[in-house]
C-alpha positions as CSV (number, residue, x, y, z in Angstrom):
1,X,199.1,-15.7,-156.9
2,X,202.4,-15.0,-157.4
3,X,204.4,-14.6,-154.5
4,X,207.7,-13.2,-156.2
5,X,209.4,-9.5,-155.0
6,X,211.4,-7.7,-157.7
7,X,213.9,-5.8,-157.0
8,X,215.1,-3.4,-160.6
9,X,218.3,-1.3,-160.0
10,X,219.7,0.8,-162.3
11,X,216.6,3.0,-163.1
12,X,217.5,6.2,-165.0
13,X,217.1,8.2,-168.4
14,X,219.0,6.0,-170.3
15,X,217.5,2.6,-169.1
16,X,214.0,3.3,-169.5
17,X,213.0,1.5,-172.5
18,X,214.3,-1.6,-171.0
19,X,212.8,-1.5,-167.4
20,X,209.2,-0.7,-169.1
21,X,210.1,-3.6,-171.0
22,X,210.9,-5.5,-168.1
23,X,208.1,-4.0,-166.1
24,X,205.5,-5.6,-168.5
25,X,207.5,-9.0,-168.4
26,X,206.8,-8.9,-164.5
27,X,203.0,-8.6,-165.4
28,X,202.7,-10.8,-168.0
29,X,204.0,-13.4,-165.2
30,X,201.3,-11.4,-162.2
31,X,204.2,-10.0,-160.1
32,X,203.1,-7.1,-158.8
33,X,205.7,-6.1,-155.3
34,X,208.6,-4.3,-158.0
35,X,210.4,-1.9,-156.5
36,X,212.4,0.8,-158.7
37,X,215.7,1.8,-157.9
38,X,216.0,5.2,-159.5
39,X,219.4,6.9,-159.7
40,X,218.6,10.1,-159.1
41,X,221.3,13.4,-159.7
42,X,221.2,12.4,-163.8
43,X,219.5,14.3,-166.8
44,X,215.8,13.3,-165.7
45,X,213.0,14.8,-168.0
46,X,209.6,15.4,-167.1
47,X,208.2,12.9,-169.3
48,X,210.3,10.3,-168.0
49,X,209.5,11.5,-164.1
50,X,205.6,11.4,-165.1
51,X,206.7,7.9,-166.4
52,X,208.1,7.4,-162.6
53,X,204.9,8.8,-161.2
54,X,202.8,6.7,-163.5
55,X,204.9,3.2,-162.1
56,X,204.5,4.3,-158.6
57,X,200.7,4.8,-159.7
58,X,200.5,1.2,-160.6
59,X,201.4,0.1,-157.1
60,X,205.5,-0.1,-158.0
61,X,207.4,0.9,-155.2
62,X,209.9,4.1,-156.1
63,X,213.1,4.3,-154.1
64,X,216.6,5.8,-154.5
65,X,219.5,3.8,-155.8
66,X,222.7,6.3,-154.4
67,X,222.9,10.1,-154.8
68,X,226.2,8.8,-157.1
69,X,226.1,6.0,-159.4
70,X,230.0,5.5,-159.5
71,X,232.5,3.9,-157.5
72,X,235.6,5.4,-155.6
73,X,238.6,4.1,-155.2
74,X,239.8,2.1,-151.9
75,X,243.3,2.0,-151.5
76,X,244.1,1.2,-147.5
77,X,245.3,-2.8,-147.0
78,X,241.9,-3.4,-145.0
79,X,239.7,-3.3,-148.9
80,X,242.8,-5.0,-150.9
């Protein structure tokens, strides 16, 4: 039994193909505990959302990555 836990960041419309390949690779190694960190608010299509639901049905955990996939500029002395 494989005890690895995998967290996959940046699950978004532009990375769906790579995510599918990564999940297939993990499955080949017997890794079953996987959390998919999904970036909401992007151009998700119905088929892509169906794919996320399918992965969830397979046992992968779906979690929100964040509301925006951009970093703001910090200008105070503490952050410098």
